[in-house]
N, C-alpha and C positions, 0 to 999 in steps of 0.2 A: 226303756224302750228304745233308746238311741244310743249311737256311738258318741261318747262324750267328746267335746272339744270346744274351744274358744276361737271363733273366727274373727278376723278384722277385716271383713270385706267392705264393699262400698255400703253406705248408709242411704236409706231412702225414706221418704214418703210418710206421711200420714198425720192427720190431726188427732188420731186416737191413740198414738203411742204415749208411754210414760214421759213426763216433761224432761226436755233436754236430750232425748235420744236421737232425734234426726231433725233436719230443717224442713220448713214448710214445703209441701209439694207444689208443682204446677197444677194448673186446672185439670189437664187431661189425667195426670197422675192421680189427682184427688178423685175425680170421677171414677177411675178404674178401682182404687183403693175402696171407696165407699160401695161400689157395686159388688166387689168380692167379699167384702165384710158383711154385707147385707145378705148375700147368698148363703154365707156360711152360718150366720145367726138364724136364719130363717130355716135352713135344714135341720140345725139342732133343735130349735123349738118345735118343729113338726114331728120330730121323731122321738122327742123326750130325751135327747142326749144331754147330759150334764157337762160335757167337754167336747170341744170341737177344735181342730188345728188346721192350717192350711200350709203346705210346703211346696217350694219351687226348686228345680234344679238350676245350679249355677252354669256359667257358660262352658265349663269344662265337662259337664254331664256326670262328675264324680262325687258332688257334694249336694246334700238336701238341706235347704236352709227354711226354718219355720218363719212364715211371713205373718200370720196372725194366729191368736188363739183366744180361746173362749173358756174360762172356768177352770184352767190349769192353776194349781197352787204355786205361789211364787218360788218356793225353793226348788221346784221341779222343772221349771222352764229352761233354765240355762243348759242342763245336761241334754235336753231333747231338742234344743234350738238348731243344732247342726249335727248332721250324720253323714257318713260315707254312704254312697249308693249301694254298695255291696255288702253293708253291715247286717247282722243277724236280727232284723226286726221287721214287723208287718209293714211299717211305713216304706222302707226300702225295697222289701219283696214286691209291694204293689207296683212300684216303679220299675223294678227290673223286668217283672213278668208282664206288665201291662194289664193286669187283671185285678178284680176286686178281691180283697182278702178279708174274711170274717173270722174272728177268734172269739168264741163264745165264753170262755171262762179261763181262769188262771192255769188249770191243768192242761188245757189245749195249748195255751201260750207256752208252757214249759215244755210240752212235747215238740211243738214245731219250731219254737224260736227260745232255746234255753238261755242264750245270752241276754235277750230281752227280759226274760222271766226273772233272771238274777238282777238286773237293774231295775226292775219295777215289778216287785213281789206283792202286788195288791189285787184286790178283788174287783176286776173290771172285765168288761167285754169291749171289743174294738172292731171297728169297721174301717178299712182304708180303701179308698177308690182312686184309681189313677185319673189324671187330667190329661186328656189327648187334645192336641192341636194339629188338625190335618193328618192324623195318623201317627203322630210323634208324640210320646209322652213327655210332658213338661214338668210334671210334678204330681202331687196327690193332695187329698184332703182326708181328714179322719174324725170320726165320731166315737165317743166313748160314753158307755152306760154302765151302771152297776151290774155285776155278773150275776147270773147267767143271762145270756141273750143270743138267740141264734138267728140266722137268715131265714130258717125254714118257716113258712107261713107267716113271715113278717109283712105287716102292711106297709112297712117304710120303704120297700123297693123302688116304688114309683117316684117318692120323694128323692131318693139317692140318685136314681137315674137322671132326673130333672136337673137336680144340683150339679151333678158331674157334667152334663151338657152345658149348662149355663156357665160354669167356670171355665170351660174350654172356648166357649164363644167369646167371653170377655177377654181371655188372654189372646185370642186370635185377632180380634177386632182392634185391640189396643197396640199391637205391635210388641216387640220383644219387651217384657217388663225389666225393670232394674231390680235385681234380687237383693233384698236388704239382709244385713247380717244379724239384725235383731228383730223379734217379732213385735207386731202391733198387739196390745193388750185390749181386747174387746170387753166392754161392760156387761156382765150378766144381767139378765132381766131383773128390774128392781122390784123390790118387795113393796106391796101396797102400803102407803104410810098409815100408820095407826090414828085413830081419832085422838085429839088432844088428851081427853080424859082417860082413854085407854092407855095411852103412853105413860101418863103419870101414875096410873095404877099399876102398870107393869114394873115401872122402876121402883116403886114402893114395895111391890111383891119381892123383886129381886134383892133389894136391900135389907129386907127383914129375914132373909134366909140364912141359916147357919152355914150353908155351903157358899162357896165363892162363885161367882158368875162373871165371865169374861166372854165378850163377842169380839170375833176378829173377822177381817175380810180374807179373801184367798191368798192374799200376800202376807198375812200374819199381823196385819196393823190392827190394834186395838180401837174398836168403835165404842166400846161400853165396858166398864168394870164397876162391880159393887165393892163397897169398904171391906167386906170380909174377903174377897179375892185378893185385894191389895195386901191385906194383913197375911194371908197365906203365902203370897209371893214375896213378902219381905220389902214392900215398897209402898207407894202412895197412889191414889187414883190419878192426880194430875200427872205423875211421872210415867203412868201407863198410857194415857189417852193419846191417840194419834200415833203411837210409836209401835214398831214391829215388836212383838211380844218377847221373842228370845234375845232381842237387843236390849230391851228395857230390863229384862230379868236374866242376869248372866248365867245363873245355873241351869236355865232351860235351854242353853246353847248345845246340850247333849245331842249328839247326832241321832240318837234313836228317837228321842222326842220328835224332832222334826221329821223323822221317817214316819212316825204315827200320825203326824199331822197330814203327810202326804196320803198316807193310807186311807185316813178318814175321807179326805176330799175326792180322791180318785175312785175309792170303792163305795163312797157314800154310805158307810156303815159306822155305827157306834164303835169307837175304839177307846181303850183305857191304857193307862200307863201310870206307874208309881215311881216317884222320885224322892230322894231325901234332900231338902234344902239345907244349906249351911247354917240357918237360924233356928231349926226346930225339927218336930216329928215329920214322919213320911207323909207325902201329899199324893193322894190319888187323883188323877186328871182324867176326866171322861170327856171325849171329844164328839159332839154331836154336830154332823156335817149337814150343809144344805148347799143349793146351788151358788148362793151368793157369799157364803162363809161358813164359820165354824163357831158353835157355842161350846165354851169350855165350863165343865162343872168341876170344882176344885173341892176336895173333902179331906180333912185331916184323918190319917189312919191311926187308930188307936194301937198302943204297943201290944205286940202279941197276937194280933189278929188281922190278916189281910183279907179274909173272907174271899170275895171274889175281885178284890183290888189287883190292878196289874195283870188282868187276864185278857187275853186276845179273844176274838170271837170263837176261835176253835178250842178254847179252854185250856191253852197252854200259857204259862207265866211269860210275861214280856221278856224277863231276863233270859229264858230259854230260847226265845226266838232271836235274841241278840247273839247269844253264844252260837246258834245255828248258823246265822248269817255270817259271822266271823269265820267258822269252820268251812262255810261254803266258799267264801272268798279265798281262804287258804288253800282249799283243794283246788279250785279253778286256776290259781296262780301256780301251783305246782304241776298241774296237768300240761300247762304250756311248755315245760321244759322236758316232758316225757317223750322220748324218741321212739322207743320200742314198745311192743305190746307188753313184754315183761315189765318195763318201768311203769307203763300205765296201770297195770294190774297191782303193782306194788303201791302206787299212790292210792288206788282205790281202797286197797285193803288197810292201809295204814290210816286213812282219813274217814272213809264212808262208813266202814263197819263200826268203829266206836262212836262216831258222831251220831248214827242212827239207830244203835243198839242192835246191830244185826249179828246174829250167831253163825249164819252159813250164807255163802255167796257162790254163785257160778256164773261165769260170763261165757256166752256162746256167739259165734259168728256164723252168718249164712254163708254156705260155701257149696256149690254143686248140687243145690236143691235140698241140702241137709244142714243140721246145726252142728258145728264142731266146737268143743270146749277148748278155749284157749287159756282159762285160769279158773281157780276155784278155791274156796277156803271153808273148812269145817263141814264139807258134805260127806255123806256116806258113799261107799263104793257102789251100792245098789242105786242110789240117786244118779251118780256120775254114769254109770253104765246105761241107765235109762235115757239120760239126756244126750250123751255124745252120739252124734250122727243120727239124731232124731230128724225124720223127714219134716220138710216144712209143710207138708199136706196133712200132718198128724192132726187129730181132732182134740188133742188134749189143750191145756190152757197155754203152754209155751208155743205151740203151733199157732193158736188163735192170736196171740201177741205178735209173733213175727209176721203173719199175713196182713192183719189189719193195722199195726202200727199203734194201737191202743193199749194202755197199760191195763193190767188186771191186779186188783187188791183183794186178796182173800183173807179176812180177818175173823177175829172172835171164834177161833176153831174150825173155820170152813175147811173141808178136806179137798186138797187140790186134785186127788184122785177121783172125785166125784163128778167130774164133768167129762163128757164125750166117751169115745171109744178108746182113748189112749191115756189111761190114767197115770198120773205121776206119783211115785211113792211119797207118802207124807213124811217119812225121815224124822219122825218124832217132833216135828215143827207144829205150832199152833197158828202161825199167821204168814202169809206170803205177799211179796210184792213183785211182780212180773213186769219188768220195764222194757219198752222197746228202746233199742239203741238206734235212734233215727237221726240221720244227717242228710241235708239237702234233699228232703222229701223222699228219702228211701230209707228203708229198714235194713241195716247191716248186721243186726243180731239182737240178742235178748239178754238182759241181766236179771237173773233170779236171786231174789233175797229172802232169806228164811228168818223167822223170830220164834224163839222157844216159848213164847207166852202170847195168850190171846191178845188182839190189838185191834182198835178201831182206827182206821186210817182217816183222819180228819182231812178236810180240804186243803189246808195249808201244807199238811205233811205230804199229801200226794202231789201237790205242785212242786214241793222242794225234791222229792225223790225223782219225779220226772225230770226236773231241770238237772239234776245230777247225771242222770242217764244220758241226757242230750250232751252235756260236756264230756262225758266218757265217750260217746259215740264219735264226736269231733276228734278227741284225741286218739282213739283206736283206728278211725279212718285214716288220719295221718300216719299213725304208726305202721299200719298195714300196708300203705303206700310206700313208706320209706323202706319197710322190709322186702317188698316186692322189688323195688328198684335196686336195693342193696344186692338181692339174690341174683338179679339180672346182671348187675355190674360184675359180681364175682364171677359168673359163668362167663362173661365176655372176657374178663381178664384171664381166666384160666385157660380159655381156648387161645388166647393170643400168645401166651407164655409157652415155653417148651413143656411137653408132657412129661418127658424124662431126658436126663442128660445122658450122652453117649459114653460107652465104656471105652477107656482108652488105657492101654497097658502102661503101667507105672504112674498113673494119674488118678488120685482119688478125688472125687467131687462131691459137692452138696450145695443146693440152692434153696432159698426160702423167699417167698413173696408174702408181705403182710399188708393189707389194706389200712387206710386211714381209719381212726376210731370214730371220727365224726365227718360227716359230709356224704359225698355220693358213693363212697366206698369203691371208687375206682380212680386210677390215676395213670400217669404216663411211664412209670418206672419199668424197666425191662432188663432181662439178662439173657444170655445165650452161651453154649458151648458147642464149638463146631469141630468135629473131627477132620483133620487133613489126611493123616495117615497114621500108622502104628504109634509113632513117637511124636506126633506133633498136633497141635489143636489152637484154635483161636477162641479166646474168652471175650465176651462182650458185656458190658454193663452201661446202662444209659438212663436218662430221665427226660422225658418230654414235659415241656411247660404245661402246667394246668392240671385239674382234677375233674375231668368231665369226659363224655363220650368222644369228643373231637380229640382230646389228647390221647385217649386209649387207641382210637382208630389210626391216629399218626404213629403211635408207638408200634402198632402192628405192622404198618408199612415199612417203618425203618428197620425193625428187626427182621423182616422177611426178606427185605432187600439186601441187607448185610449177609444174612445166612445163605441166600441163593447164589449171591455173586462170589462168596468165599468158597462154598461148596463146589461151585463149578470151576473155579479158578484157584487151586491151592497156592500157586505162585503169588497171587494177590494177597492171600491171607498172611503170607511171610512178610508182607510190608504193612504194618498197622497204620502208617501215615496215608498210604495209597488207599486203604480201606475207608479211612475217615473222609478223604477227598472225594471218593465216589459217593458216600453218604451225603456230604454236603451238596453236591450237585443235584443229588435226588431231591432233597428238600426245596432247594431252589426253584427246580422244575415244578414241584407241586405248590408253589406259591403259597405257602401256608404263613399264617401270621405267628405260629407257634415256634419257638427255638428249642433246641434239643442238645443236652450235653451227652457225651459218650467217651467211654474209654475202651480201647481195643488192645488186647495182649495177645502176642503170638508166643506159644510155648514150644519150646524145643527140648525134649527130654533127652535126646541124644547129646546135645551140646550142654545140657544141664544149664539152660539159660532161658530168659524170655526177653522179648522186646515189647515196649509199650508206647502208644501215642494217645494224646489226650486232647479232647474238644470240650474244654471248659468243665470238666468232671473232677470230682474230689479224687485225691491221690489214693492209690492202693495201699494196703498195708502188708509188709513182708515180714515173717517171722522166721529167722534162720534157726537151724538146729542148735539147741542149747544155748540160744541167744535171746534177745529182746526184740520185740516187734517194733518196726518203724515205718513211718510213711515213706514211700518211693517218690522221689522227686522226678515226675514226669512233667516237662513243660507244658502248661495248658495252652492250647490254640484257641482260636475263636469258637463259640458255639456254632453248631451245624445250622445252615440255613440263613447265614447273615452275609457272609462275604465270599463271593465266587471265586477269589484268588487266594483264599486262605491255604496256608501250609501247616502241616502237623508233622512235627519231627520226633521220630521215635527215640527211645533210649533203650540200651541193653543193660540187663541186670542179671547176675548170677542166680540160678535156682537149683540149689543143690539138694540131694535126696534128704528128705525129712523137713524141708522147708514148707511153710504154709503161706499162701497168698490170699488175701482177703479183698474182694470187690464189693461195693456197697453204694448206696445212694444216700442223698442227705437227710432223709427220714430217720436215719438210724442215729445221727449225731446232733442234728440241729435242735437247739433249746433257745427259747427267747432271753433266758438270763445267763448264757453261757457263750464265751468266744468260741468260734468255730474250731480254731486251732487247739484250744484247751479240750474241747469235745472229742477231736480226733486223736489227741495224746491219751485221753481217758480209755477210748476204745482200744488203742494200741496196747495200753496196759492190760486190759483184760484178756486181749488176745495173747499176750506173753504169758500170763499165768495159766490159761486154759488150753494152750496149743496142743498139749498131748492128748486131750480127749478126742474120741472118735468124731469125725467131722459132723455127723447129724447131731451130736450132743453139743459140739462147739458152736453150731449155729444158733441153737436155743440160748446158749450162754450169751453169745454176742447180742441176740435179740432182746435179751433181758435188760440190756444196757440202754435201750430205747427210751425216750421220753414216756411218762406215764399216759394212760388213756386220755386224761382230761387235758394234757399238754399237746399230744401229738396230732396234728392235723394233715399229716403227710403220709404217704405210703412208703414201704421200705422194700428194696430188693437187695438181696445178699447172696454172693456167690464165693464159696470156698474152694480152693484148689491146693492139693497136697501132693507133692512130688515123693512117691513112695520109696522107702529104702528097698534096695535090691534084695532079693532073697539070697541068703548064703548057699 
């Protein structure tokens, strides 16, 4: 239910804490603590809740700390004791929204709070009410019952209203409370002590049983054990008494046993588990929970027959639940790294289908009042044709799920086409799970799972499938947002760069821009080619610092300013150093914090030469006819936008017919494990070998030298210029 974490905040208050957890409180603090605790316990007793908890926000308003708890099993307190205010839990939601949250059963928890369902896959209902002081939410309190339990027609509303009001008044009248980093543990209602004769008779009864009997409190401490239990556990009664059960018996430290203990206490349901101790046969442990603790019944399992041993309340083997939880966690962890819808669908196909025994799957997202298929597996063309662009207003099962946000489970051969006016083809399947892809209280789509055999969807399986759909929804929402931003970034980038390069007699040109493979999909790399007259042009390559909208916007300003100034004044274009000085003054006038590298090349095809000036950019590569490609030594001046007195001194280089000039940005050569000079030399080697290729093919060849997708976090601009051989 909570965002796990271990806080080391201020310690406070209370005579009801476990020994050694905090210093004695002051009187005013003691009175507040007592009143808060009494209100919490009274509300739990009046509503029949077996678990209650009080949470307060810290001074930052970002963290919720559990201040007091009643009835929580010891192994579960720590993960729930501290959570972020924006976490995917009913507790945090009540504080964020300032309204009461009711979750009646595990399925509803899985649908609305999939992350919380993953952390607390137990059978419980929860009510969380915010605590307001003068209109400001200061925290919340929660009650938990065995599921199901709804707010509709509940007689507990007045009790909850009164308790919420009382808690708010206490916090207001006492002044700002000190938030404790660890909760007070409140004692559950004490069982009525048995008459002495009855206690003796009960002990005699337990000790004569062939089954082992162990009684533990909510923290797992043994309060009673009969000799048979000690024998089956491989220890003695004195070694068990007063100790935490899984600390006294090492082989019970199995994480799944402690999970079953939590499930029994939180859900107040009979739970069983089978383990093989190191000293003998398998032992079935049945856990009988109550408000004050758990009674364990231990039975040796005869070889060859488990019967019902090791079964969950839904009839599935405990080992199957353990495997399912492992797969669930693995899928959840993998989904966090999925960036695109394609990656999300790949993860779901690889994990969910085999884990759940699914034969066919379709994922649809809501778009413009219709459902659009973004991925499928194992579905017929007829089914896909029916589902794609299905109106949200359709009366079939998919439309129902999309509108209501509630899952539909059609098992044991139920026909999905038998509902409403918009029947869905059965597609040869015998059972269906239609799951809402819900995120942040909105439905973004539907996941349709199909099974080729009749199936009864038990409660635990429904909750698991709904939790998986919730995690899918979060991953898809993130991927769809990323793709929308990426598409917008590509559109912006393409509009800021030249749509086409000008035709210049005797000069062949080709340009490519490739965005970064990870990140915003936009950067500050730019290129341009400006025609001066029939035999002269200015080539530009540059890189604005950063990979965001600000970098792209500045790139557009710099490129446009250079282009317009050179096109309007060809004499300026003939002096690359002067062009850079003008661009430098522009950036200083814009007062931007971003710096820009830039290389300006003036090409004069009549003189068969070019001149170049450099503002902190990488050197161009020149491949002469029948020779090798080499970097051109253009002395780099300061980056644009730093020094108002910066000078940029051009150099003149021969550019004979057949020569190829390559201008590029650092994304093409930079690698974390390679020296930049070596990387440039490697690119020059590739240019030497492939220079006779047509320029469009040569650009692809050089781009293939860039770091792989997993390494490259920078965009690439590449401009190739070739002095064509004169026609005979």
